[in-house]
TIVO-2410 file (N, C-alpha, C; in nm, 3 decimals):
# residues 89
REC num residu      c1      c2      c3 atome chaine
REC   1      M  -0.506  -0.546  -2.476     N      A
REC   1      M  -0.469  -0.581  -2.341    CA      A
REC   1      M  -0.419  -0.725  -2.340     C      A
REC   2      I  -0.304  -0.746  -2.273     N      A
REC   2      I  -0.249  -0.881  -2.269    CA      A
REC   2      I  -0.243  -0.938  -2.127     C      A
REC   3      G  -0.266  -0.853  -2.025     N      A
REC   3      G  -0.266  -0.902  -1.888    CA      A
REC   3      G  -0.336  -0.805  -1.795     C      A
REC   4      T  -0.381  -0.856  -1.682     N      A
REC   4      T  -0.453  -0.775  -1.586    CA      A
REC   4      T  -0.449  -0.838  -1.448     C      A
REC   5      C  -0.486  -0.761  -1.347     N      A
REC   5      C  -0.509  -0.816  -1.212    CA      A
REC   5      C  -0.604  -0.722  -1.140     C      A
REC   6      R  -0.653  -0.767  -1.027     N      A
REC   6      R  -0.736  -0.685  -0.939    CA      A
REC   6      R  -0.653  -0.659  -0.815     C      A
REC   7      L  -0.643  -0.533  -0.774     N      A
REC   7      L  -0.568  -0.495  -0.656    CA      A
REC   7      L  -0.662  -0.418  -0.563     C      A
REC   8      L  -0.688  -0.476  -0.448     N      A
REC   8      L  -0.774  -0.411  -0.348    CA      A
REC   8      L  -0.686  -0.348  -0.242     C      A
REC   9      L  -0.696  -0.217  -0.231     N      A
REC   9      L  -0.613  -0.142  -0.136    CA      A
REC   9      L  -0.694  -0.117  -0.010     C      A
REC  10      G  -0.630  -0.136   0.105     N      A
REC  10      G  -0.700  -0.115   0.230    CA      A
REC  10      G  -0.606  -0.102   0.347     C      A
REC  11      G  -0.553   0.015   0.369     N      A
REC  11      G  -0.464   0.034   0.481    CA      A
REC  11      G  -0.328  -0.027   0.456     C      A
REC  12      R  -0.280  -0.105   0.553     N      A
REC  12      R  -0.145  -0.160   0.545    CA      A
REC  12      R  -0.136  -0.290   0.466     C      A
REC  13      L  -0.251  -0.343   0.420     N      A
REC  13      L  -0.252  -0.468   0.346    CA      A
REC  13      L  -0.327  -0.450   0.214     C      A
REC  14      S  -0.262  -0.485   0.104     N      A
REC  14      S  -0.327  -0.490  -0.026    CA      A
REC  14      S  -0.361  -0.636  -0.055     C      A
REC  15      R  -0.468  -0.657  -0.130     N      A
REC  15      R  -0.504  -0.793  -0.172    CA      A
REC  15      R  -0.505  -0.797  -0.324     C      A
REC  16      L  -0.428  -0.892  -0.376     N      A
REC  16      L  -0.416  -0.909  -0.520    CA      A
REC  16      L  -0.497  -1.030  -0.563     C      A
REC  17      G  -0.567  -1.018  -0.672     N      A
REC  17      G  -0.644  -1.129  -0.724    CA      A
REC  17      G  -0.665  -1.120  -0.872     C      A
REC  18      R  -0.715  -1.227  -0.929     N      A
REC  18      R  -0.754  -1.233  -1.069    CA      A
REC  18      R  -0.641  -1.195  -1.165     C      A
REC  19      L  -0.519  -1.234  -1.133     N      A
REC  19      L  -0.407  -1.213  -1.225    CA      A
REC  19      L  -0.429  -1.303  -1.346     C      A
REC  20      A  -0.425  -1.244  -1.463     N      A
REC  20      A  -0.446  -1.322  -1.585    CA      A
REC  20      A  -0.361  -1.262  -1.698     C      A
REC  21      V  -0.303  -1.350  -1.778     N      A
REC  21      V  -0.224  -1.311  -1.894    CA      A
REC  21      V  -0.273  -1.394  -2.013     C      A
REC  22      E  -0.287  -1.331  -2.127     N      A
REC  22      E  -0.329  -1.403  -2.248    CA      A
REC  22      E  -0.235  -1.521  -2.271     C      A
REC  23      P  -0.290  -1.638  -2.302     N      A
REC  23      P  -0.207  -1.758  -2.315    CA      A
REC  23      P  -0.086  -1.741  -2.409     C      A
REC  24      E  -0.102  -1.674  -2.519     N      A
REC  24      E   0.010  -1.661  -2.613    CA      A
REC  24      E   0.118  -1.564  -2.563     C      A
REC  25      E   0.090  -1.490  -2.456     N      A
REC  25      E   0.187  -1.397  -2.399    CA      A
REC  25      E   0.256  -1.451  -2.274     C      A
REC  26      R   0.214  -1.565  -2.227     N      A
REC  26      R   0.272  -1.623  -2.105    CA      A
REC  26      R   0.417  -1.660  -2.127     C      A
REC  27      G   0.496  -1.648  -2.020     N      A
REC  27      G   0.637  -1.682  -2.028    CA      A
REC  27      G   0.724  -1.570  -2.082     C      A
REC  28      R   0.666  -1.452  -2.100     N      A
REC  28      R   0.740  -1.339  -2.155    CA      A
REC  28      R   0.759  -1.227  -2.055     C      A
REC  29      G   0.730  -1.252  -1.926     N      A
REC  29      G   0.752  -1.152  -1.822    CA      A
REC  29      G   0.635  -1.060  -1.793     C      A
REC  30      V   0.522  -1.084  -1.857     N      A
REC  30      V   0.406  -0.997  -1.836    CA      A
REC  30      V   0.355  -1.007  -1.693     C      A
REC  31      A   0.338  -1.126  -1.641     N      A
REC  31      A   0.286  -1.144  -1.505    CA      A
REC  31      A   0.381  -1.081  -1.404     C      A
REC  32      G   0.511  -1.099  -1.420     N      A
REC  32      G   0.607  -1.038  -1.330    CA      A
REC  32      G   0.598  -0.887  -1.331     C      A
REC  33      A   0.580  -0.829  -1.451     N      A
REC  33      A   0.565  -0.683  -1.461    CA      A
REC  33      A   0.438  -0.635  -1.392     C      A
REC  34      I   0.330  -0.710  -1.405     N      A
REC  34      I   0.207  -0.675  -1.338    CA      A
REC  34      I   0.225  -0.680  -1.186     C      A
REC  35      L   0.292  -0.784  -1.137     N      A
REC  35      L   0.315  -0.796  -0.994    CA      A
REC  35      L   0.404  -0.683  -0.941     C      A
REC  36      R   0.505  -0.644  -1.017     N      A
REC  36      R   0.591  -0.532  -0.974    CA      A
REC  36      R   0.514  -0.401  -0.970     C      A
REC  37      E   0.423  -0.382  -1.065     N      A
REC  37      E   0.340  -0.261  -1.064    CA      A
REC  37      E   0.243  -0.264  -0.945     C      A
REC  38      A   0.191  -0.380  -0.912     N      A
REC  38      A   0.104  -0.392  -0.794    CA      A
REC  38      A   0.182  -0.355  -0.668     C      A
REC  39      D   0.309  -0.396  -0.660     N      A
REC  39      D   0.394  -0.356  -0.548    CA      A
REC  39      D   0.406  -0.205  -0.541     C      A
REC  40      R   0.435  -0.144  -0.655     N      A
REC  40      R   0.457   0.001  -0.662    CA      A
REC  40      R   0.332   0.077  -0.616     C      A
REC  41      V   0.217   0.039  -0.670     N      A
REC  41      V   0.090   0.104  -0.638    CA      A
REC  41      V   0.058   0.084  -0.490     C      A
REC  42      S   0.077  -0.037  -0.441     N      A
REC  42      S   0.048  -0.066  -0.300    CA      A
REC  42      S   0.134   0.019  -0.207     C      A
REC  43      L   0.262   0.024  -0.235     N      A
REC  43      L   0.352   0.108  -0.154    CA      A
REC  43      L   0.311   0.254  -0.156     C      A
REC  44      A   0.276   0.303  -0.274     N      A
REC  44      A   0.235   0.442  -0.288    CA      A
REC  44      A   0.109   0.473  -0.208     C      A
REC  45      Q   0.027   0.371  -0.185     N      A
REC  45      Q  -0.097   0.388  -0.109    CA      A
REC  45      Q  -0.079   0.354   0.039     C      A
REC  46      G   0.044   0.326   0.081     N      A
REC  46      G   0.072   0.304   0.223    CA      A
REC  46      G   0.068   0.160   0.269     C      A
REC  47      A   0.055   0.066   0.177     N      A
REC  47      A   0.052  -0.076   0.216    CA      A
REC  47      A   0.191  -0.124   0.257     C      A
REC  48      E   0.195  -0.216   0.349     N      A
REC  48      E   0.319  -0.278   0.396    CA      A
REC  48      E   0.333  -0.421   0.345     C      A
REC  49      R   0.216  -0.482   0.306     N      A
REC  49      R   0.215  -0.621   0.261    CA      A
REC  49      R   0.111  -0.637   0.150     C      A
REC  50      I   0.133  -0.742   0.069     N      A
REC  50      I   0.034  -0.784  -0.030    CA      A
REC  50      I   0.004  -0.931  -0.004     C      A
REC  51      A  -0.124  -0.966  -0.005     N      A
REC  51      A  -0.168  -1.105   0.014    CA      A
REC  51      A  -0.244  -1.149  -0.110     C      A
REC  52      L  -0.241  -1.281  -0.136     N      A
REC  52      L  -0.314  -1.336  -0.250    CA      A
REC  52      L  -0.340  -1.485  -0.228     C      A
REC  53      H  -0.428  -1.540  -0.308     N      A
REC  53      H  -0.451  -1.684  -0.314    CA      A
REC  53      H  -0.396  -1.730  -0.449     C      A
REC  54      A  -0.289  -1.807  -0.447     N      A
REC  54      A  -0.223  -1.852  -0.569    CA      A
REC  54      A  -0.269  -1.991  -0.607     C      A
REC  55      Q  -0.295  -2.010  -0.737     N      A
REC  55      Q  -0.315  -2.144  -0.786    CA      A
REC  55      Q  -0.180  -2.213  -0.776     C      A
REC  56      T  -0.179  -2.335  -0.724     N      A
REC  56      T  -0.051  -2.400  -0.692    CA      A
REC  56      T   0.037  -2.423  -0.814     C      A
REC  57      Y  -0.020  -2.435  -0.932     N      A
REC  57      Y   0.064  -2.454  -1.051    CA      A
REC  57      Y   0.148  -2.329  -1.079     C      A
REC  58      A   0.108  -2.212  -1.022     N      A
REC  58      A   0.179  -2.086  -1.048    CA      A
REC  58      A   0.268  -2.044  -0.930     C      A
REC  59      L   0.293  -2.134  -0.836     N      A
REC  59      L   0.372  -2.097  -0.718    CA      A
REC  59      L   0.508  -2.038  -0.754     C      A
REC  60      A   0.576  -2.094  -0.850     N      A
REC  60      A   0.711  -2.047  -0.886    CA      A
REC  60      A   0.708  -1.900  -0.929     C      A
REC  61      L   0.605  -1.860  -1.001     N      A
REC  61      L   0.593  -1.720  -1.043    CA      A
REC  61      L   0.592  -1.628  -0.921     C      A
REC  62      Y   0.507  -1.659  -0.824     N      A
REC  62      Y   0.494  -1.575  -0.707    CA      A
REC  62      Y   0.619  -1.582  -0.619     C      A
REC  63      E   0.677  -1.699  -0.605     N      A
REC  63      E   0.799  -1.713  -0.525    CA      A
REC  63      E   0.912  -1.628  -0.585     C      A
REC  64      R   0.923  -1.625  -0.717     N      A
REC  64      R   1.026  -1.542  -0.783    CA      A
REC  64      R   1.006  -1.393  -0.751     C      A
REC  65      Q   0.883  -1.355  -0.722     N      A
REC  65      Q   0.852  -1.216  -0.691    CA      A
REC  65      Q   0.856  -1.187  -0.541     C      A
REC  66      G   0.897  -1.286  -0.461     N      A
REC  66      G   0.914  -1.263  -0.317    CA      A
REC  66      G   0.798  -1.303  -0.229     C      A
REC  67      Y   0.699  -1.372  -0.282     N      A
REC  67      Y   0.586  -1.417  -0.201    CA      A
REC  67      Y   0.622  -1.545  -0.128     C      A
REC  68      L   0.567  -1.560  -0.007     N      A
REC  68      L   0.587  -1.681   0.074    CA      A
REC  68      L   0.453  -1.745   0.104     C      A
REC  69      E   0.451  -1.877   0.107     N      A
REC  69      E   0.329  -1.951   0.140    CA      A
REC  69      E   0.290  -1.925   0.284     C      A
REC  70      R   0.159  -1.913   0.307     N      A
REC  70      R   0.104  -1.893   0.441    CA      A
REC  70      R  -0.011  -1.991   0.460     C      A
REC  71      G   0.013  -2.096   0.536     N      A
REC  71      G  -0.096  -2.188   0.565    CA      A
REC  71      G  -0.104  -2.306   0.471     C      A
REC  72      R  -0.213  -2.379   0.488     N      A
REC  72      R  -0.237  -2.503   0.413    CA      A
REC  72      R  -0.298  -2.474   0.277     C      A
REC  73      R  -0.281  -2.568   0.189     N      A
REC  73      R  -0.342  -2.560   0.057    CA      A
REC  73      R  -0.491  -2.589   0.070     C      A
REC  74      F  -0.569  -2.532  -0.022     N      A
REC  74      F  -0.714  -2.545  -0.016    CA      A
REC  74      F  -0.770  -2.542  -0.158     C      A
REC  75      M  -0.894  -2.585  -0.170     N      A
REC  75      M  -0.962  -2.585  -0.300    CA      A
REC  75      M  -1.048  -2.459  -0.311     C      A
REC  76      E  -1.037  -2.393  -0.425     N      A
REC  76      E  -1.119  -2.276  -0.455    CA      A
REC  76      E  -1.161  -2.288  -0.601     C      A
REC  77      E  -1.291  -2.290  -0.626     N      A
REC  77      E  -1.342  -2.306  -0.763    CA      A
REC  77      E  -1.288  -2.432  -0.830     C      A
REC  78      G  -1.267  -2.538  -0.750     N      A
REC  78      G  -1.220  -2.665  -0.803    CA      A
REC  78      G  -1.072  -2.671  -0.837     C      A
REC  79      I  -0.995  -2.568  -0.796     N      A
REC  79      I  -0.852  -2.561  -0.826    CA      A
REC  79      I  -0.776  -2.547  -0.694     C      A
REC  80      E  -0.666  -2.622  -0.679     N      A
REC  80      E  -0.586  -2.613  -0.558    CA      A
REC  80      E  -0.516  -2.477  -0.550     C      A
REC  81      H  -0.527  -2.413  -0.433     N      A
REC  81      H  -0.467  -2.281  -0.407    CA      A
REC  81      H  -0.389  -2.287  -0.275     C      A
REC  82      V  -0.309  -2.183  -0.255     N      A
REC  82      V  -0.243  -2.160  -0.127    CA      A
REC  82      V  -0.239  -2.009  -0.104     C      A
REC  83      A  -0.259  -1.969   0.022     N      A
REC  83      A  -0.245  -1.827   0.056    CA      A
REC  83      A  -0.098  -1.790   0.054     C      A
REC  84      M  -0.069  -1.673   0.001     N      A
REC  84      M   0.070  -1.625  -0.005    CA      A
REC  84      M   0.070  -1.478   0.036     C      A
REC  85      E   0.187  -1.437   0.082     N      A
REC  85      E   0.200  -1.298   0.128    CA      A
REC  85      E   0.340  -1.248   0.101     C      A
REC  86      K   0.349  -1.119   0.077     N      A
REC  86      K   0.479  -1.054   0.051    CA      A
REC  86      K   0.489  -0.929   0.135     C      A
REC  87      V   0.602  -0.911   0.201     N      A
REC  87      V   0.630  -0.785   0.271    CA      A
REC  87      V   0.689  -0.689   0.172     C      A
REC  88      L   0.636  -0.568   0.168     N      A
REC  88      L   0.683  -0.466   0.074    CA      A
REC  88      L   0.792  -0.383   0.140     C      A
REC  89      A   0.895  -0.353   0.062     N      A
REC  89      A   1.010  -0.270   0.106    CA      A
REC  89      A   1.031  -0.287   0.250     C      A
***
């Protein structure tokens, strides 16, 4: 296994968390592929949006996949985060 995430399905909103890719595999499109699969699964389950808390150093990854910042930045587990959301199809 080189990457994973947690996807919580619940009606019209999916929540994505714990996205992780093995360090030596980063920068090779693994995270983007995981995010696209999360979109596919969420849509198949009837979700209209996906929300997540992104570590700010990874904002560009999520922005490339269509996520937009929602609200102020905050600290979670000692790391700066921001809430993000994406409208599906």
